[in-house]
C-alpha positions as CSV (number, residue, x, y, z in Angstrom):
1,P,-0.4,0.2,0.2
2,E,1.2,3.4,-0.7
3,A,2.1,5.3,2.8
4,S,0.1,7.9,3.8
5,A,0.6,11.4,2.9
6,G,1.9,13.9,6.3
7,S,4.5,15.1,8.1
8,T,7.1,13.5,9.1
9,L,8.9,15.2,11.9
10,A,6.5,17.2,14.6
11,F,8.5,18.9,17.5
12,D,7.0,17.4,20.8
13,A,7.8,20.1,23.1
14,V,9.8,23.7,22.5
15,T,11.3,26.1,25.3
16,L,12.6,29.6,24.4
17,A,13.7,31.8,27.1
18,V,15.4,35.5,26.7
19,D,17.4,36.5,29.3
20,Y,17.8,40.5,28.8
21,G,20.5,42.6,29.8
22,N,22.1,46.5,29.8
23,S,22.9,46.1,25.9
24,S,22.3,42.7,24.2
25,S,20.8,39.8,25.1
26,D,20.8,36.0,25.3
27,V,18.7,33.0,23.6
28,S,18.0,29.6,24.5
29,M,16.0,27.1,22.2
30,G,15.6,23.5,23.8
31,L,13.4,21.2,20.8
32,Q,12.4,17.5,21.4
33,Y,11.4,16.1,18.1
34,R,10.2,13.3,16.9
35,A,11.2,12.1,13.4
36,T,10.6,8.7,11.0
37,R,13.4,9.5,8.6
38,G,16.8,11.2,8.8
39,A,17.1,14.6,6.9
40,Q,18.1,18.2,6.4
41,H,15.7,20.4,8.4
42,V,16.1,24.2,8.1
43,V,15.3,26.6,11.5
44,R,15.5,30.6,10.7
45,L,16.9,32.1,13.5
46,P,15.2,35.7,13.9
47,A,17.7,38.3,12.0
48,G,20.8,39.4,13.3
49,A,21.4,36.1,15.8
50,E,24.5,35.7,17.0
51,L,24.6,31.8,16.8
52,T,26.8,30.8,20.0
53,G,26.1,27.2,20.4
54,V,24.3,23.6,19.4
55,T,24.2,20.2,21.3
56,I,21.9,17.1,19.9
57,D,21.3,14.9,22.3
58,G,23.4,16.5,24.5
59,R,26.8,16.3,22.6
60,E,28.0,20.0,20.9
61,Q,27.9,20.2,17.6
62,S,30.6,22.7,15.2
63,L,26.8,24.3,13.2
64,R,27.2,27.5,11.7
65,A,23.6,29.3,10.8
66,K,24.1,31.1,7.0
67,D,21.2,34.3,6.4
68,D,20.0,33.3,9.5
69,E,18.9,29.5,8.6
70,L,20.3,27.0,11.3
71,T,20.2,23.4,9.4
72,L,20.5,20.9,11.1
73,P,21.0,16.8,11.0
74,I,17.5,15.1,12.0
75,L,17.9,11.3,13.0
76,P,14.9,8.7,13.1
77,G,12.9,8.5,16.2
78,E,13.0,10.8,19.7
79,H,16.0,13.4,20.2
80,G,17.0,16.3,21.6
81,V,18.2,19.8,19.9
82,F,19.8,22.7,22.0
83,V,20.3,25.9,21.0
84,T,21.6,29.5,21.9
85,W,22.0,32.7,20.1
86,R,22.7,36.6,21.1
87,A,21.1,39.2,19.7
88,T,21.9,43.0,20.4
89,G,19.9,45.6,21.7
90,G,18.2,45.1,25.1
91,M,14.5,46.5,26.7
92,G,12.6,49.0,25.5
93,L,9.0,49.9,25.2
94,R,7.2,46.6,24.0
95,T,10.3,44.1,23.6
96,V,9.2,41.0,22.0
97,T,10.3,37.5,22.1
98,P,12.9,36.3,18.5
99,E,10.3,35.1,16.0
100,V,11.4,31.5,15.2
101,D,9.9,29.4,12.2
102,L,10.8,26.2,13.1
103,G,9.4,24.4,9.9
104,A,7.4,22.0,11.1
105,P,4.3,21.5,13.6
106,A,5.1,22.4,17.3
107,S,3.4,21.5,20.0
108,N,3.8,22.5,24.4
109,I,5.7,25.8,23.2
110,E,6.5,27.5,26.4
111,L,8.1,30.6,26.4
112,S,10.2,32.7,29.2
113,L,11.4,36.2,29.4
114,S,13.9,38.3,31.9
115,R,14.0,41.2,32.8
116,T,16.5,43.6,34.0
117,D,16.1,45.3,37.4
118,N,16.1,48.9,35.5
119,R,12.5,48.0,34.0
120,W,8.8,49.3,35.2
121,L,7.3,46.1,34.4
122,L,3.4,47.7,32.9
123,G,1.8,45.1,31.2
124,T,2.5,42.0,28.6
125,T,1.2,40.0,25.9
126,G,0.9,36.6,24.2
127,P,-0.6,33.8,24.3
128,Q,-3.4,33.2,26.7
129,L,-1.9,31.0,29.0
130,G,0.8,33.4,30.5
131,P,0.8,36.3,32.8
132,A,-1.6,39.1,34.4
133,V,0.0,42.5,35.5
134,L,-3.2,42.9,38.8
135,Y,-2.0,46.4,39.8
136,W,-4.4,47.7,36.7
137,P,-7.4,46.4,37.7
138,E,-6.7,47.1,42.0
139,L,-6.0,50.6,40.4
140,V,-9.7,51.3,39.2
141,A,-11.3,49.8,42.5
142,L,-8.7,52.1,43.9
143,I,-9.9,54.6,42.4
144,L,-13.5,54.0,42.6
145,F,-13.3,54.2,46.5
146,A,-11.4,57.1,46.4
147,L,-14.6,58.7,44.7
148,I,-16.7,57.5,47.4
149,L,-14.6,58.2,50.0
150,G,-14.5,61.6,48.8
151,R,-18.2,62.4,48.8
152,V,-18.1,60.7,52.4
153,G,-16.9,64.6,53.7
154,I,-15.8,63.1,57.3
155,T,-12.1,64.5,56.8
156,P,-10.5,67.7,54.7
157,L,-9.2,64.4,52.5
158,T,-11.0,65.3,48.8
159,T,-10.7,62.8,46.3
160,R,-7.8,63.9,44.5
161,H,-5.6,63.5,48.0
162,W,-7.7,59.8,48.2
163,V,-6.6,59.0,44.6
164,L,-3.2,60.2,45.4
165,L,-2.3,58.8,48.8
166,G,-4.0,55.4,46.8
167,L,-1.6,55.6,43.6
168,G,1.8,55.7,46.1
169,F,1.2,53.6,48.5
170,S,-0.4,51.2,46.0
171,T,2.8,50.5,44.0
172,F,4.7,48.9,47.4
173,S,2.4,48.5,50.3
174,W,-0.7,48.2,50.5
175,P,-1.2,47.0,54.3
176,V,0.2,50.3,54.9
177,L,-2.6,51.8,52.4
178,G,-5.1,50.7,54.5
179,L,-3.7,51.5,58.1
180,V,-3.4,54.7,56.7
181,V,-6.9,55.1,55.6
182,G,-8.0,53.3,59.0
183,W,-6.2,55.7,60.2
184,L,-7.9,58.8,58.9
185,L,-11.3,57.8,59.1
186,A,-11.0,56.6,62.6
187,C,-10.6,60.5,63.1
188,G,-13.1,62.0,61.5
189,L,-15.8,59.9,63.1
190,R,-14.0,60.7,66.2
191,E,-15.7,64.2,65.6
192,K,-19.3,62.6,65.6
193,I,-18.2,61.4,69.5
194,K,-19.9,63.9,71.9
195,P,-19.6,63.3,75.9
196,D,-22.0,62.3,76.3
197,D,-22.6,59.4,74.0
198,F,-20.1,57.5,75.8
199,N,-19.7,56.7,79.7
200,W,-16.6,57.9,80.9
201,W,-14.8,54.0,80.3
202,R,-16.1,53.6,76.5
203,F,-15.0,57.6,76.0
204,N,-12.0,56.6,77.2
205,F,-10.7,53.4,75.5
206,V,-11.5,55.5,71.8
207,Q,-8.7,57.9,72.7
208,I,-6.4,55.4,72.8
209,V,-7.3,53.6,69.4
210,I,-6.6,56.9,67.9
211,G,-4.0,57.7,69.4
212,G,-2.6,53.8,69.1
213,L,-3.7,54.2,65.7
214,T,-2.1,57.7,64.8
215,V,1.3,56.5,66.2
216,F,1.1,53.0,64.2
217,A,0.7,54.7,60.8
218,L,2.8,57.8,60.8
219,L,5.9,54.9,62.1
220,A,4.1,52.7,59.0
221,I,4.5,55.5,56.9
222,V,8.4,56.4,58.4
223,T,9.3,52.8,58.0
224,A,7.9,51.7,54.6
225,L,8.8,55.6,52.3
226,P,12.1,54.1,51.8
227,Q,10.8,50.9,50.7
228,G,8.8,53.0,48.3
229,L,12.1,54.6,47.5
230,L,14.8,52.5,47.5
231,G,12.3,49.5,46.0
232,T,10.9,48.4,42.8
233,P,6.8,49.2,42.5
234,D,5.1,45.8,43.0
235,M,3.0,45.2,40.1
236,H,1.2,41.8,41.7
237,I,2.5,39.8,38.6
238,T,1.0,36.3,38.6
239,G,0.4,33.8,35.9
240,H,2.1,30.8,33.9
241,R,5.3,30.3,35.8
242,S,5.4,34.4,36.5
243,Y,6.4,36.2,39.0
244,G,9.2,39.2,39.8
245,T,11.4,39.4,37.2
246,E,10.8,36.6,35.6
247,L,7.6,36.3,32.8
248,G,6.4,32.9,31.2
249,W,4.6,31.8,28.5
250,F,2.3,28.6,27.3
251,A,0.7,27.5,24.3
252,D,-0.3,24.9,23.2
253,R,0.8,23.9,19.2
254,S,2.3,26.0,16.6
255,D,1.4,25.5,13.4
256,S,5.4,26.8,11.7
257,M,6.1,29.9,13.1
258,L,6.6,30.0,17.4
259,P,4.1,32.5,18.9
260,L,5.2,36.0,20.4
261,A,4.8,37.8,23.1
262,S,5.7,40.8,24.6
263,A,6.1,43.3,27.6
264,I,5.7,46.5,27.7
265,T,7.8,48.1,30.5
266,A,9.3,51.8,31.4
267,P,12.4,53.0,32.2
268,M,12.6,52.6,36.7
269,W,14.4,56.3,36.5
270,I,10.6,57.3,35.7
271,Y,8.8,55.2,38.8
272,K,11.8,56.8,40.7
273,T,11.0,60.8,39.7
274,L,7.3,59.9,40.2
275,I,7.2,58.2,43.7
276,L,10.5,60.6,45.2
277,T,8.4,63.6,43.7
278,W,4.9,62.2,45.3
279,A,6.8,60.9,48.5
280,L,7.1,64.9,48.9
281,W,3.7,65.4,48.3
282,L,2.7,63.3,51.6
283,S,5.2,65.0,53.7
284,F,3.3,68.7,52.8
285,A,0.1,67.2,53.1
286,L,1.0,65.4,56.7
287,L,1.8,68.3,58.2
288,R,-1.8,69.8,57.0
289,W,-3.4,67.1,58.4
290,L,-1.7,66.4,61.8
291,P,-3.1,69.8,63.6
292,W,-6.9,68.3,61.9
293,V,-5.6,65.1,63.4
294,W,-4.9,66.5,67.1
295,Q,-8.2,68.9,67.0
296,R,-9.7,65.5,65.9
297,F,-7.9,63.3,69.5
298,S,-8.6,66.9,71.9
299,G,-11.7,68.4,70.7
300,D,-14.1,67.2,74.2
301,G,-11.0,66.3,76.1
302,F,-7.9,63.5,76.4
303,W,-9.5,61.8,79.3
304,R,-12.1,61.4,81.3
305,S,-12.5,59.4,85.3
306,K,-15.0,58.2,86.8
307,G,-15.8,60.9,89.1
308,E,-16.6,63.5,86.3
309,E,-18.8,61.5,85.0
310,N,-20.7,61.5,87.8
311,S,-20.8,64.8,89.0
């Protein structure tokens, strides 16, 4: 009988890892293939790729790429190929994984990208199973919450103040943001308490809570600010093998060209400038808010004794 038509070569697993430096990137690609017959197979690498090594089944091969085409000796059966190359250019506003044409169907494709610490990750694109930057939906929820707090009117903070307060803390410490918001709201509610609303021990308990919140909030601000000024923003990256500076994607199959993934980044100095400006704004804002806090705390006296209530 005649042989049925079909491909004699298939890549069962592909890994493509890109490690970015300041001015260049190192790329490694692993291929696991099955072949029914021996042949010469051409893999097209990205333009300008500088081939640095090829191993087949763990053995070094003296192969060279010509016109960005790498010819691989294909052996019958199951085998593994590992290819490394170097590319010029660092990360930009939109950094895309290399365009590689395997020349045959592939499945179980893993893409990974390692970014440098001097880039601020803003977003990603690529296969559906990949990293997500959760900071942006969290920011939308923060702005909606700030709109609500700005309309409550129990504090001197307007919507603009709440938004600015959240924008800074949300990039490096949500717990501190929650503590500061709770402190300001508690001070605003303190004004609603009249001397006759509570007995002496409840009034004193409220004073202790307000005083404790003030101390803890100010300490939290002082200790957290250096983290924001010297550290990197926490964009809450999650997803397939993604964390910190590592981004990962997975695609189940491709016909020939490997799928592309990209990271949208900005220089870290932009974040440093913004957070420094925000820290200066917060310092001057606290100078305006602390007198208001003191008035709320001491408006009806600092402390009440049992004798004062009985009289």
